[in-house]
KEKE-3310 file (N, C-alpha, C; in steps of 0.2 Angstrom, whole numbers, plus 5000, padded with zeros to 4 digits):
npx = (4935:4924:4926:4922:4922:4929:4943:4942:4951:4969:4978:4989:4993:4998:5000:4999:5013:5020:5031:5040:5054:5051:5038:5027:5020:5020:5007:5001:4985:4971:4956:4940:4923:4906:4889:4889:4887:4896:4913:4927:4942:4955:4970:4982:4995:5002:4998:4984:4967:4953:4936:4922:4907:4897:4896:4904:4914:4932:4938:4931:4934:4948:4950:4944:4954:4965:4961:4961:4974:4984:4980:4981:4995:5001:4996:5001:5014:5015:5011:5022:5033:5029:5030:5044:5049:5044:5052:5049:5053:5051:5044:5050:5043:5051:5066:5078:5071:5066:5058:5049:5051:5046:5053:5065:5075:5069:5074:5070:5072:5073:5073:5078:5079:5070:5054:5043:5039:5053:5061:5077:5093:5105:5123:5128:5122:5110:5092:5083:5070:5066:5059:5051:5058:5049:5038:5040:5039:5029:5026:5014:5008:5019:5018:5006:5009:5019:5011:5002:5011:5016:5004:5002:5013:5010:4999:5005:5016:5010:5000:5008:5015:5004:4999:5009:5010:4997:4998:5001:4991:4976:4964:4958:4956:4941:4942:4953:4957:4964:4965:4963:4963:4964:4966:4968:4978:4973:4959:4946:4932:4916:4912:4924:4931:4946:4954:4968:4979:4985:4996:5006:5016:5026:5034:5044:5045:5043:5034:5023:5020:5016:5004:4996:4996:4989:4976:4972:4972:4961:4951:4949:4948:4938:4942:4953:4959:4969:4969:4968:4980:4989:4986:4990:5004:5006:5004:5013:5028:5037:5032:5032:5041:5039:5025:5027:5034:5025:5015:5020:5019:5009:4997:4992:5004:5012:5020:5011)
npy = (4995:5009:5023:5035:5035:5043:5045:5043:5045:5043:5031:5024:5008:4996:4980:4963:4953:4938:4933:4944:4953:4963:4959:4965:4974:4989:4996:5005:5011:5016:5023:5021:5026:5021:5017:5004:4988:4981:4978:4978:4973:4978:4974:4986:4994:5003:4999:4995:4996:5000:4997:5003:5005:5020:5025:5017:5015:5020:5012:4999:4996:4995:4984:4974:4974:4969:4957:4951:4951:4942:4938:4951:4954:4944:4946:4958:4955:4947:4956:4965:4956:4954:4966:4968:4958:4962:4973:4986:5003:5012:5028:5044:5060:5071:5082:5072:5060:5044:5034:5021:5019:5014:5002:5006:5016:5032:5047:5061:5077:5093:5109:5125:5128:5124:5125:5117:5100:5089:5076:5068:5061:5060:5065:5054:5044:5040:5041:5056:5066:5082:5095:5110:5120:5127:5120:5110:5112:5107:5091:5084:5091:5090:5077:5076:5083:5075:5063:5068:5070:5057:5050:5056:5052:5038:5037:5040:5030:5017:5016:5016:5004:4995:4996:4991:4977:4973:4970:4957:4950:4940:4947:4964:4976:4983:4995:5005:5010:5019:5015:5017:5006:4996:4983:4976:4973:4974:4973:4965:4967:4959:4965:4969:4979:4985:4988:4995:4996:5012:5012:5003:5010:5011:5000:4989:4987:4974:4969:4978:4974:4961:4961:4968:4958:4948:4953:4955:4942:4938:4942:4932:4920:4920:4917:4907:4896:4882:4884:4898:4902:4897:4906:4918:4915:4914:4927:4934:4927:4918:4925:4922:4926:4940:4939:4932:4942:4953:4947:4947:4959:4971:4981:4991:4995:5002:5018:5028)
npz = (5034:5034:5024:5028:5042:5055:5065:5083:5093:5097:5105:5118:5124:5137:5134:5141:5139:5140:5135:5133:5139:5148:5151:5146:5132:5123:5114:5100:5097:5086:5089:5084:5083:5082:5077:5080:5089:5096:5101:5091:5082:5072:5063:5058:5048:5057:5070:5080:5075:5083:5084:5090:5100:5101:5114:5122:5136:5139:5148:5147:5133:5133:5142:5134:5124:5132:5136:5123:5120:5116:5103:5097:5098:5091:5078:5075:5075:5064:5054:5055:5051:5037:5032:5033:5025:5013:5009:5009:5013:5028:5027:5030:5029:5024:5021:5014:5016:5011:4998:4989:4971:4955:4957:4963:4975:4979:4984:4994:4991:4997:4989:4984:4971:4962:4955:4955:4958:4953:4945:4946:4942:4954:4956:4963:4957:4962:4963:4964:4971:4968:4977:4979:4992:5001:5001:5010:5023:5031:5036:5032:5022:5013:5010:5003:4992:4986:4984:4974:4964:4962:4958:4946:4939:4939:4931:4918:4917:4920:4911:4899:4901:4902:4889:4882:4886:4883:4869:4868:4872:4870:4869:4869:4882:4887:4893:4903:4920:4933:4951:4969:4977:4992:4995:4983:4968:4956:4945:4935:4926:4921:4909:4903:4908:4915:4930:4938:4952:4957:4965:4960:4954:4963:4960:4950:4932:4929:4939:4937:4924:4926:4934:4924:4914:4921:4924:4910:4906:4912:4904:4896:4904:4917:4930:4942:4936:4930:4916:4916:4922:4912:4902:4907:4907:4894:4890:4898:4900:4912:4924:4937:4947:4949:4953:4966:4973:4974:4982:4994:4999:5008:5004:5012:5020:5012:5008:5003)
capx = (4932:4921:4931:4919:4923:4934:4946:4940:4957:4974:4980:4994:4991:5003:4997:5003:5016:5024:5038:5044:5058:5047:5032:5022:5022:5016:5004:4997:4979:4967:4949:4934:4917:4901:4883:4889:4885:4901:4920:4930:4949:4958:4977:4985:5002:5004:4995:4977:4961:4948:4930:4918:4900:4898:4896:4908:4920:4938:4940:4929:4938:4955:4949:4944:4961:4969:4958:4963:4981:4988:4978:4984:5002:5002:4995:5006:5021:5014:5012:5029:5037:5027:5033:5051:5050:5042:5058:5047:5056:5047:5046:5049:5041:5056:5072:5082:5067:5066:5052:5050:5048:5048:5058:5071:5074:5069:5076:5066:5077:5070:5077:5076:5081:5065:5047:5038:5043:5056:5065:5083:5098:5110:5129:5129:5118:5103:5086:5081:5064:5067:5053:5052:5059:5043:5032:5042:5039:5024:5026:5008:5008:5024:5016:5001:5013:5022:5006:5000:5016:5016:4998:5003:5018:5007:4995:5009:5020:5006:4997:5013:5016:4998:4998:5014:5008:4991:5000:5002:4984:4971:4958:4959:4952:4936:4944:4958:4957:4968:4961:4966:4961:4968:4968:4969:4982:4970:4952:4943:4924:4913:4912:4930:4934:4951:4957:4975:4981:4990:5002:5010:5021:5031:5037:5047:5041:5041:5028:5017:5018:5013:4997:4992:4994:4984:4970:4971:4970:4954:4946:4948:4946:4936:4944:4960:4960:4975:4969:4969:4987:4992:4985:4995:5010:5006:5005:5020:5032:5041:5029:5032:5045:5035:5020:5029:5036:5019:5012:5024:5017:5003:4996:4992:5010:5015:5020:5006)
capy = (5001:5014:5029:5041:5035:5047:5042:5047:5046:5038:5030:5018:5003:4991:4973:4958:4948:4934:4932:4950:4953:4967:4956:4969:4977:4995:4995:5011:5010:5021:5022:5023:5025:5021:5014:4996:4986:4977:4980:4974:4975:4977:4976:4990:4995:5006:4997:4992:5000:4998:4999:5003:5008:5027:5026:5012:5018:5018:5006:4993:4995:4993:4978:4970:4973:4965:4950:4948:4953:4936:4939:4957:4954:4939:4948:4964:4952:4945:4962:4967:4952:4955:4973:4967:4954:4966:4977:4993:5007:5017:5035:5050:5065:5077:5081:5065:5054:5039:5030:5017:5022:5010:4997:5009:5021:5039:5051:5067:5083:5100:5113:5132:5129:5121:5128:5111:5093:5087:5070:5068:5057:5063:5063:5048:5039:5039:5045:5062:5070:5088:5098:5117:5120:5130:5114:5104:5114:5103:5084:5082:5095:5087:5070:5077:5085:5069:5059:5070:5069:5050:5048:5058:5047:5032:5037:5039:5024:5011:5016:5014:4997:4991:4996:4986:4970:4971:4968:4950:4947:4938:4952:4970:4978:4988:5002:5005:5015:5017:5016:5017:5000:4995:4976:4973:4976:4975:4969:4965:4966:4955:4969:4970:4985:4984:4993:4994:5001:5017:5011:4999:5014:5009:4993:4989:4986:4967:4969:4981:4970:4955:4963:4969:4952:4944:4956:4954:4935:4937:4943:4925:4915:4924:4912:4906:4889:4880:4887:4905:4903:4896:4912:4923:4914:4916:4935:4936:4921:4920:4929:4919:4930:4946:4937:4931:4948:4957:4943:4948:4966:4973:4988:4996:4996:5007:5025:5033)
capz = (5038:5030:5023:5031:5049:5057:5072:5089:5097:5096:5112:5119:5130:5138:5134:5144:5134:5145:5131:5133:5145:5153:5153:5143:5125:5121:5107:5098:5094:5084:5091:5079:5086:5077:5080:5081:5096:5099:5100:5086:5081:5065:5063:5052:5048:5063:5076:5080:5074:5087:5082:5097:5101:5103:5122:5126:5140:5137:5152:5144:5127:5135:5145:5129:5121:5136:5135:5117:5119:5112:5096:5095:5098:5086:5071:5074:5073:5057:5049:5055:5046:5031:5030:5033:5019:5007:5008:5008:5018:5031:5024:5034:5024:5026:5017:5015:5017:5005:4996:4982:4964:4950:4960:4965:4980:4978:4989:4994:4991:4997:4985:4982:4964:4958:4957:4955:4959:4947:4947:4943:4944:4957:4955:4966:4954:4966:4961:4969:4969:4970:4978:4982:5000:5004:5001:5014:5030:5035:5033:5030:5016:5008:5008:4998:4986:4983:4982:4968:4959:4961:4954:4939:4936:4938:4925:4913:4917:4920:4905:4895:4902:4900:4882:4879:4888:4879:4863:4868:4875:4864:4868:4872:4887:4885:4896:4909:4924:4939:4957:4975:4981:4998:4995:4977:4963:4949:4944:4928:4926:4915:4903:4901:4911:4919:4935:4941:4957:4955:4969:4956:4952:4967:4959:4943:4926:4929:4943:4933:4918:4928:4935:4918:4911:4926:4922:4903:4906:4915:4898:4893:4909:4923:4936:4943:4935:4926:4910:4917:4923:4906:4898:4910:4905:4887:4889:4901:4902:4918:4928:4944:4952:4951:4957:4972:4976:4976:4987:5001:5000:5011:5001:5018:5022:5007:5011:5001)
cpx = (4929:4925:4928:4920:4929:4937:4944:4946:4963:4977:4985:4992:4996:4999:5002:5006:5022:5031:5042:5048:5054:5040:5026:5025:5017:5014:5000:4991:4975:4960:4944:4928:4911:4895:4883:4888:4891:4908:4923:4937:4951:4965:4979:4992:5005:5002:4988:4972:4956:4941:4925:4912:4902:4899:4900:4914:4926:4940:4938:4932:4945:4955:4948:4950:4965:4967:4960:4970:4985:4987:4981:4991:5004:5001:4999:5012:5021:5015:5019:5034:5035:5030:5041:5053:5049:5048:5056:5050:5051:5049:5044:5048:5045:5062:5076:5078:5067:5059:5053:5047:5051:5053:5064:5070:5074:5069:5073:5072:5073:5075:5074:5077:5075:5058:5042:5042:5046:5061:5071:5088:5104:5117:5131:5126:5111:5098:5084:5074:5064:5061:5055:5053:5053:5038:5034:5042:5034:5024:5020:5007:5013:5021:5010:5004:5016:5017:5003:5005:5016:5010:4999:5008:5015:5003:4999:5013:5015:5002:5001:5014:5010:4998:5003:5012:5002:4992:5000:4996:4980:4965:4961:4954:4947:4938:4949:4957:4961:4964:4966:4964:4966:4970:4969:4974:4979:4963:4950:4936:4922:4913:4918:4934:4940:4953:4963:4976:4986:4997:5007:5016:5027:5036:5040:5043:5039:5035:5022:5015:5014:5005:4993:4991:4989:4977:4968:4969:4963:4949:4944:4945:4945:4937:4951:4962:4967:4975:4970:4977:4991:4991:4989:5002:5011:5007:5011:5023:5036:5039:5030:5036:5042:5029:5022:5031:5030:5015:5014:5022:5010:5002:4995:4998:5014:5015:5015:5000)
cpy = (5006:5020:5035:5041:5038:5045:5047:5049:5041:5037:5024:5014:4998:4984:4968:4954:4944:4933:4938:4950:4958:4964:4960:4972:4983:4995:5002:5008:5016:5019:5025:5021:5025:5018:5007:4995:4983:4980:4976:4977:4974:4979:4980:4991:4999:5004:4994:4997:4996:5001:4998:5007:5015:5028:5022:5016:5016:5012:4999:4991:4992:4986:4973:4969:4969:4958:4947:4950:4948:4937:4945:4957:4949:4942:4955:4961:4950:4950:4965:4963:4953:4961:4972:4963:4957:4971:4985:4997:5011:5024:5040:5056:5071:5077:5075:5059:5050:5035:5026:5021:5018:5005:5000:5014:5028:5043:5058:5072:5090:5105:5120:5133:5127:5125:5123:5105:5091:5081:5070:5063:5061:5061:5056:5042:5037:5043:5050:5065:5077:5092:5105:5117:5122:5125:5109:5106:5110:5096:5082:5085:5092:5081:5071:5079:5079:5064:5061:5069:5061:5047:5050:5054:5040:5031:5036:5032:5018:5011:5013:5006:4992:4990:4991:4979:4968:4969:4960:4946:4945:4943:4958:4972:4983:4995:5000:5011:5013:5019:5016:5011:4998:4988:4973:4977:4978:4971:4970:4963:4962:4959:4971:4976:4983:4990:4991:4999:5006:5016:5006:5003:5013:5004:4994:4987:4979:4966:4972:4977:4963:4956:4964:4963:4948:4947:4954:4946:4934:4938:4937:4920:4919:4919:4912:4899:4888:4884:4895:4906:4902:4902:4917:4922:4915:4923:4937:4930:4923:4925:4928:4924:4937:4945:4936:4937:4952:4953:4945:4955:4967:4980:4993:4998:5001:5014:5030:5029)
cpz = (5033:5030:5027:5039:5051:5064:5077:5093:5095:5103:5112:5125:5130:5138:5137:5138:5138:5141:5131:5139:5150:5155:5150:5136:5124:5114:5106:5095:5092:5086:5086:5083:5081:5080:5081:5088:5100:5098:5096:5085:5074:5065:5057:5053:5054:5070:5075:5079:5078:5085:5088:5096:5103:5110:5126:5130:5138:5141:5149:5137:5129:5138:5140:5125:5125:5136:5128:5115:5115:5105:5093:5093:5092:5079:5070:5072:5066:5052:5049:5050:5039:5028:5029:5026:5012:5005:5007:5014:5021:5029:5029:5028:5026:5021:5019:5016:5010:5004:4990:4976:4959:4951:4962:4971:4978:4984:4989:4995:4991:4994:4984:4975:4960:4960:4957:4956:4952:4950:4943:4946:4947:4955:4957:4962:4957:4963:4966:4966:4972:4971:4981:4990:5003:5005:5007:5022:5034:5032:5030:5023:5011:5006:5003:4992:4982:4981:4975:4962:4957:4957:4947:4935:4935:4932:4918:4912:4916:4914:4899:4895:4900:4892:4879:4880:4884:4872:4862:4871:4869:4863:4871:4877:4885:4888:4902:4913:4930:4945:4963:4980:4986:4999:4989:4972:4957:4950:4937:4929:4920:4909:4900:4903:4916:4924:4938:4946:4956:4959:4966:4954:4957:4965:4951:4938:4926:4933:4940:4927:4920:4930:4929:4915:4915:4924:4915:4902:4908:4909:4895:4898:4915:4929:4937:4942:4931:4920:4911:4918:4917:4902:4901:4907:4898:4885:4892:4904:4908:4923:4936:4949:4954:4955:4965:4976:4978:4981:4994:5003:5003:5008:5007:5021:5018:5010:5009:4999)
residu = (UNK:UNK:UNK:UNK:UNK:UNK:UNK:UNK:UNK:UNK:UNK:UNK:UNK:UNK:UNK:UNK:UNK:UNK:UNK:UNK:UNK:UNK:UNK:UNK:UNK:UNK:UNK:UNK:UNK:UNK:UNK:UNK:UNK:UNK:UNK:UNK:UNK:UNK:UNK:UNK:UNK:UNK:UNK:UNK:UNK:UNK:UNK:UNK:UNK:UNK:UNK:UNK:UNK:UNK:UNK:UNK:UNK:UNK:UNK:UNK:UNK:UNK:UNK:UNK:UNK:UNK:UNK:UNK:UNK:UNK:UNK:UNK:UNK:UNK:UNK:UNK:UNK:UNK:UNK:UNK:UNK:UNK:UNK:UNK:UNK:UNK:UNK:UNK:UNK:UNK:UNK:UNK:UNK:UNK:UNK:UNK:UNK:UNK:UNK:UNK:UNK:UNK:UNK:UNK:UNK:UNK:UNK:UNK:UNK:UNK:UNK:UNK:UNK:UNK:UNK:UNK:UNK:UNK:UNK:UNK:UNK:UNK:UNK:UNK:UNK:UNK:UNK:UNK:UNK:UNK:UNK:UNK:UNK:UNK:UNK:UNK:UNK:UNK:UNK:UNK:UNK:UNK:UNK:UNK:UNK:UNK:UNK:UNK:UNK:UNK:UNK:UNK:UNK:UNK:UNK:UNK:UNK:UNK:UNK:UNK:UNK:UNK:UNK:UNK:UNK:UNK:UNK:UNK:UNK:UNK:UNK:UNK:UNK:UNK:UNK:UNK:UNK:UNK:UNK:UNK:UNK:UNK:UNK:UNK:UNK:UNK:UNK:UNK:UNK:UNK:UNK:UNK:UNK:UNK:UNK:UNK:UNK:UNK:UNK:UNK:UNK:UNK:UNK:UNK:UNK:UNK:UNK:UNK:UNK:UNK:UNK:UNK:UNK:UNK:UNK:UNK:UNK:UNK:UNK:UNK:UNK:UNK:UNK:UNK:UNK:UNK:UNK:UNK:UNK:UNK:UNK:UNK:UNK:UNK:UNK:UNK:UNK:UNK:UNK:UNK:UNK:UNK:UNK:UNK:UNK:UNK:UNK:UNK:UNK:UNK:UNK:UNK:UNK:UNK:UNK:UNK)
# end
């Protein structure tokens, strides 16, 4: 979906579901209008995104949703299962909320004792991200503060892990940049420029190292042949567990 497309409205509709005890399922959908000629659907982590023509009436849009209710409900169930299997917690951006950080759970703690976000290990042994209490009054603002902090951490941590893994690669990357891709963990261009997703900061070193090795292997094999996977293994032996874990994650389901 184009980034510049702004939601027209967020609505809830009851879709027929014979397998449900009530015979219906309430579904939240976000409506986007554009100059397209047809009505289309896209499943996201919170419901359905509906793409509709500028003047399509709500009645027509919801009739289309009802006609396609089996498809909608099926794909929502698939996404829900993917999220459950990924182990990614749903984050409430408030004091006590939790989100992933380097493979661990990071607890949000609003405090009047800090002037800027600080991470610490609490007496319980859990990780806490202490944030000035004044920054936590509005959940949307708190989310922005945490996002900026996470991105700074990503630059530091992912660069550090990439430099470590690159020691074992036959070729060095021309450059490394972090991006905000919504479907890829990493990419490698023909010129040797590698991009890694900053959201890898949510995962442990093993996962970050695997993606780094994957993209570095593309410097030698720009494909996914047996030779490519042999190259990945040469750079990072025993990569399979990390690969399997990341394959369960839908990037759009991550909290930031």
